[in-house]
LOTI-90906 format. One line per field, with one value per residue (C-alpha): x, z, y; residue in three letters; residue number from 1. Coordinates in steps of 0.001 Angstrom, whole numbers, plus 500000, padded with zeros to 6 digits. Example, Ala and Ser with C-alpha at 12.3 -4.5 7.8 and 13.67 -1.06 7.14 Angstrom:
% LOTI-90906
px <- c(512300, 513670)
pz <- c(507800, 507140)
py <- c(495500, 498940)
r <- c(ALA, SER)
k <- c(1, 2)
END
This chain:
% LOTI-90906
px <- c(556950, 554650, 553163, 552543, 550903, 548668, 547692, 546816, 544785, 542864, 542242, 541137, 538741, 537367, 536697, 534989, 532783, 531913, 531023, 528952, 527091, 526443, 525006, 522827, 521493, 520828, 519075, 515600, 515691, 516717, 513966, 511374, 512582, 512376, 508833, 507583, 508360, 506512, 502875, 501341, 501455, 505130, 506002, 504660, 506317, 508942, 511780, 511433, 512520, 515698, 515849, 513539, 510536, 508488, 505295, 506458, 504543, 501427, 501768, 502308, 499265, 497047, 498531, 497513, 494047, 493527, 494637, 495503, 499225, 500571, 497900, 498676, 502398, 501848, 500092, 502894, 505509, 503814, 503555, 507235, 508794, 506914, 507498, 511176, 511789, 509789, 511541, 514982, 514144, 512343, 514465, 517746, 516582, 515494, 518646, 520853, 519235, 519553, 523200, 524706, 522599, 522022, 518568, 516420, 514595, 516792, 517424, 513732, 512579, 515153, 513980, 510267, 511138, 513005, 509913, 507844, 510389, 509688, 505968, 504832, 503235, 500203, 499273, 499250, 496819, 493520, 494347, 495983, 492813, 490647, 492775, 492783, 489006, 488397, 490615, 488753, 491784, 490644, 490680, 493310, 497063, 497437, 496472, 499676, 502081, 501409, 501663, 504929, 506501, 508860, 509856, 511824, 514177, 515389, 515896, 517932, 520043, 520831, 521572, 524127, 525663, 525896, 527500, 530337, 530782, 530171, 532889, 532379, 535234, 533400, 530248, 532317, 533894, 530578, 529266, 532325, 531638, 528063, 526123, 522692, 520918, 519488, 522768, 524631, 522093, 522157, 525784, 527654, 525614, 524080, 527131, 528883, 526120, 525178, 526013, 523755, 520992, 521403, 521042, 517933, 516468, 517020, 515560, 512511, 511691, 511844, 509681, 507047, 507109, 506645, 504055, 500888, 499028, 498388, 497511, 495095, 493368, 493430, 492659, 489034, 488462, 489650, 490321, 492537, 495213, 498982, 500943, 501282, 497576, 496858, 499110, 497498, 494277, 495774, 495542, 492427, 490286, 489230, 492724, 493258, 495856, 498014, 501327, 503158, 501126, 501696, 505423, 505503, 503847, 506253, 509227, 507941, 507353, 511045, 512440, 511919, 513443, 516569, 517035, 516675, 519087, 521763, 521435, 521585, 524461, 526609, 525901, 527091, 530266, 531051, 530626, 532622, 535415, 535454, 535686, 538625, 540443, 539974)
pz <- c(952650, 955647, 955067, 951379, 952265, 954870, 952213, 949722, 952289, 953225, 949543, 948908, 951967, 950753, 947209, 948621, 950885, 947949, 945710, 948561, 948918, 945232, 945125, 948172, 946455, 943160, 944691, 945091, 941286, 940326, 942587, 940856, 937540, 938715, 940188, 936996, 935059, 937364, 938142, 941653, 942428, 941622, 943631, 946773, 946298, 948855, 948302, 946255, 942708, 942216, 938450, 935813, 934648, 931377, 932395, 931708, 928330, 930051, 932930, 930608, 928467, 931743, 932822, 929564, 929787, 933301, 932963, 930358, 931062, 928320, 928724, 932414, 931645, 929151, 931798, 934291, 931713, 930947, 934648, 935437, 932475, 932995, 936747, 936308, 933805, 935852, 939108, 937441, 936164, 939103, 941820, 940238, 939517, 943139, 944454, 942343, 943885, 947465, 946919, 945086, 945711, 948745, 949282, 952325, 953905, 952354, 955553, 956687, 953345, 953506, 957021, 955885, 952947, 955269, 957497, 954437, 953721, 957093, 956720, 955841, 952396, 953934, 955782, 952435, 950764, 951951, 951333, 948016, 947014, 947831, 945732, 942830, 943085, 943089, 939988, 938307, 937819, 939841, 937520, 935054, 934933, 935606, 939238, 939503, 937644, 938942, 942737, 942240, 939858, 942570, 945975, 948999, 948795, 945250, 946231, 949239, 947442, 944566, 946872, 948761, 945482, 944000, 947188, 946864, 943072, 941776, 942993, 943655, 941326, 938457, 939259, 939482, 936020, 934429, 935768, 934361, 930997, 931034, 931933, 933387, 935806, 933223, 931329, 934573, 935325, 931882, 930866, 934147, 936765, 934835, 933068, 936494, 938348, 935806, 938115, 940728, 938260, 937014, 940508, 941117, 937826, 938635, 942145, 940945, 938089, 940294, 943030, 940418, 938757, 942013, 943503, 944558, 947229, 945538, 942089, 943866, 945408, 942505, 939634, 940360, 936993, 937404, 933585, 933646, 936215, 936596, 936395, 940189, 940786, 937798, 939237, 942571, 940834, 940282, 943941, 944511, 947775, 947888, 948222, 944665, 943501, 940552, 941929, 938768, 936837, 939507, 939517, 935717, 935897, 938525, 936335, 933262, 935297, 936407, 932824, 932416, 935862, 934911, 931617, 933341, 936062, 933657, 931464, 934549, 936103, 932890, 932812, 936437, 935902, 932654, 934213, 937252, 935011, 932969, 936284, 937386, 934148, 934370)
py <- c(173327, 172847, 176464, 175591, 172273, 174073, 176647, 173866, 171997, 175184, 175880, 172243, 172441, 175732, 174325, 171181, 173311, 175469, 172616, 171050, 174395, 174594, 170987, 171609, 174857, 173195, 170057, 171731, 172714, 169176, 167767, 169969, 168590, 164970, 165470, 167162, 163989, 161605, 161059, 161771, 158082, 157842, 160972, 159401, 156080, 154926, 154991, 158178, 158102, 160231, 159973, 161638, 159723, 159620, 161592, 165174, 165420, 164101, 166494, 169562, 168511, 168360, 171727, 173446, 171844, 173154, 176775, 179342, 179052, 181153, 183765, 184178, 184117, 186874, 188939, 188312, 189266, 192544, 193429, 192311, 194036, 197241, 197484, 196576, 199442, 201985, 201034, 201255, 204812, 206312, 204667, 205601, 209170, 209670, 207997, 210235, 213295, 211892, 210887, 213780, 216896, 218960, 220540, 221573, 218684, 216007, 214059, 214304, 213042, 210182, 209218, 209263, 207078, 204571, 204537, 203566, 200861, 199336, 199085, 195538, 195186, 193537, 196736, 198538, 196180, 197843, 201450, 200496, 198603, 201546, 203881, 201504, 201099, 204835, 205130, 202256, 200108, 197032, 194015, 195511, 195097, 198800, 198112, 195999, 198177, 201638, 200964, 199116, 201703, 202962, 201481, 202555, 199560, 200461, 204074, 203140, 200541, 202902, 205762, 203667, 202460, 205961, 207475, 204998, 204776, 208360, 210653, 214325, 215214, 213535, 215625, 218757, 218052, 217427, 220817, 222623, 220934, 222443, 219344, 219925, 217610, 215252, 214998, 214336, 211587, 210041, 210362, 210439, 208462, 205629, 204272, 204057, 202297, 199709, 196843, 198190, 198695, 195047, 193724, 195928, 194837, 191092, 191582, 193608, 191258, 188168, 189898, 190842, 187444, 185598, 188055, 186322, 188264, 191579, 190006, 187669, 190761, 193177, 190912, 189966, 188172, 184567, 184329, 187372, 186665, 186443, 183142, 182482, 183050, 180624, 177992, 178236, 177200, 173781, 172879, 170857, 171215, 167571, 166096, 164897, 167376, 166215, 167022, 166058, 168666, 171253, 170659, 170851, 174219, 175417, 174229, 176082, 179169, 179141, 179411, 183165, 183755, 181801, 183646, 187039, 185951, 184784, 187898, 190201, 188226, 188534, 192237, 192605, 190665, 192390, 195875, 194910, 193682, 196910, 198857, 196685, 197292, 201035)
r <- c(UNK, UNK, UNK, UNK, UNK, UNK, UNK, UNK, UNK, UNK, UNK, UNK, UNK, UNK, UNK, UNK, UNK, UNK, UNK, UNK, UNK, UNK, UNK, UNK, UNK, UNK, UNK, UNK, UNK, UNK, UNK, UNK, UNK, UNK, UNK, UNK, UNK, UNK, UNK, UNK, UNK, UNK, UNK, UNK, UNK, UNK, UNK, UNK, UNK, UNK, UNK, UNK, UNK, UNK, UNK, UNK, UNK, UNK, UNK, UNK, UNK, UNK, UNK, UNK, UNK, UNK, UNK, UNK, UNK, UNK, UNK, UNK, UNK, UNK, UNK, UNK, UNK, UNK, UNK, UNK, UNK, UNK, UNK, UNK, UNK, UNK, UNK, UNK, UNK, UNK, UNK, UNK, UNK, UNK, UNK, UNK, UNK, UNK, UNK, UNK, UNK, UNK, UNK, UNK, UNK, UNK, UNK, UNK, UNK, UNK, UNK, UNK, UNK, UNK, UNK, UNK, UNK, UNK, UNK, UNK, UNK, UNK, UNK, UNK, UNK, UNK, UNK, UNK, UNK, UNK, UNK, UNK, UNK, UNK, UNK, UNK, UNK, UNK, UNK, UNK, UNK, UNK, UNK, UNK, UNK, UNK, UNK, UNK, UNK, UNK, UNK, UNK, UNK, UNK, UNK, UNK, UNK, UNK, UNK, UNK, UNK, UNK, UNK, UNK, UNK, UNK, UNK, UNK, UNK, UNK, UNK, UNK, UNK, UNK, UNK, UNK, UNK, UNK, UNK, UNK, UNK, UNK, UNK, UNK, UNK, UNK, UNK, UNK, UNK, UNK, UNK, UNK, UNK, UNK, UNK, UNK, UNK, UNK, UNK, UNK, UNK, UNK, UNK, UNK, UNK, UNK, UNK, UNK, UNK, UNK, UNK, UNK, UNK, UNK, UNK, UNK, UNK, UNK, UNK, UNK, UNK, UNK, UNK, UNK, UNK, UNK, UNK, UNK, UNK, UNK, UNK, UNK, UNK, UNK, UNK, UNK, UNK, UNK, UNK, UNK, UNK, UNK, UNK, UNK, UNK, UNK, UNK, UNK, UNK, UNK, UNK, UNK, UNK, UNK, UNK, UNK, UNK, UNK, UNK, UNK, UNK, UNK, UNK, UNK, UNK, UNK, UNK, UNK, UNK, UNK, UNK, UNK, UNK, UNK, UNK, UNK, UNK, UNK)
k <- c(1, 2, 3, 4, 5, 6, 7, 8, 9, 10, 11, 12, 13, 14, 15, 16, 17, 18, 19, 20, 21, 22, 23, 24, 25, 26, 27, 28, 29, 30, 31, 32, 33, 34, 35, 36, 37, 38, 39, 40, 41, 42, 43, 44, 45, 46, 47, 48, 49, 50, 51, 52, 53, 54, 55, 56, 57, 58, 59, 60, 61, 62, 63, 64, 65, 66, 67, 68, 69, 70, 71, 72, 73, 74, 75, 76, 77, 78, 79, 80, 81, 82, 83, 84, 85, 86, 87, 88, 89, 90, 91, 92, 93, 94, 95, 96, 97, 98, 99, 100, 101, 102, 103, 104, 105, 106, 107, 108, 109, 110, 111, 112, 113, 114, 115, 116, 117, 118, 119, 120, 121, 122, 123, 124, 125, 126, 127, 128, 129, 130, 131, 132, 133, 134, 135, 136, 137, 138, 139, 140, 141, 142, 143, 144, 145, 146, 147, 148, 149, 150, 151, 152, 153, 154, 155, 156, 157, 158, 159, 160, 161, 162, 163, 164, 165, 166, 167, 168, 169, 170, 171, 172, 173, 174, 175, 176, 177, 178, 179, 180, 181, 182, 183, 184, 185, 186, 187, 188, 189, 190, 191, 192, 193, 194, 195, 196, 197, 198, 199, 200, 201, 202, 203, 204, 205, 206, 207, 208, 209, 210, 211, 212, 213, 214, 215, 216, 217, 218, 219, 220, 221, 222, 223, 224, 225, 226, 227, 228, 229, 230, 231, 232, 233, 234, 235, 236, 237, 238, 239, 240, 241, 242, 243, 244, 245, 246, 247, 248, 249, 250, 251, 252, 253, 254, 255, 256, 257, 258, 259, 260, 261, 262, 263, 264, 265, 266, 267, 268, 269, 270, 271, 272, 273, 274, 275, 276, 277, 278)
END
């Protein structure tokens, strides 16, 4: 009985801790919702208002007057979706080669790739800008999509995932059945690593959606920018920023991320459940 009571107490403590962690994690999102429904004056009142107000429609109306919200969101959506699909294809293809094929110089290439992974993105901005300028892509969305079409993190992540999930026996069986490289990649590797692809897709989409520095450099036309750059234009330099409007814009910008996250999370859980049943 004492052991059962101790187990229940530990389980109860664990559940309370998890619930507390969830509430703490959700509070910034809730606070964004609250501030987006108040005016700037109400936001800075003390004690702070913890319940939603009645200024959300007004804040959204001012937001649409200040910036081309849907135009910049459409630009961001094009970039994020294009980069996500390209990263999933190129990174998984390269990872498949690194994980399941032996060729001269494989380790050296992997070490070079990991070295690139350790280079800060800020150091790549100047040479990347020069290359995009010589190609004539500065100012277009192409300058955002092409440089991000593949990355070292995605290759490393998918390589590690494939090494643990695609067994050599499965590869040998596919070769005996006459599968070539592309058929092995498409019919053998991809169905097995869908949870890893779902995570990489979520990670890539969120990174591109929230990217600010490189779009600010590459998109020289202020009327043809991504969403994060457009939202930064709402900040005033004379100290009169409408924070209710800014938070309304931030809240609307979160909606596509939440949709992608829930779709990707359901895919991950469904594929893991299938694997457990098998």
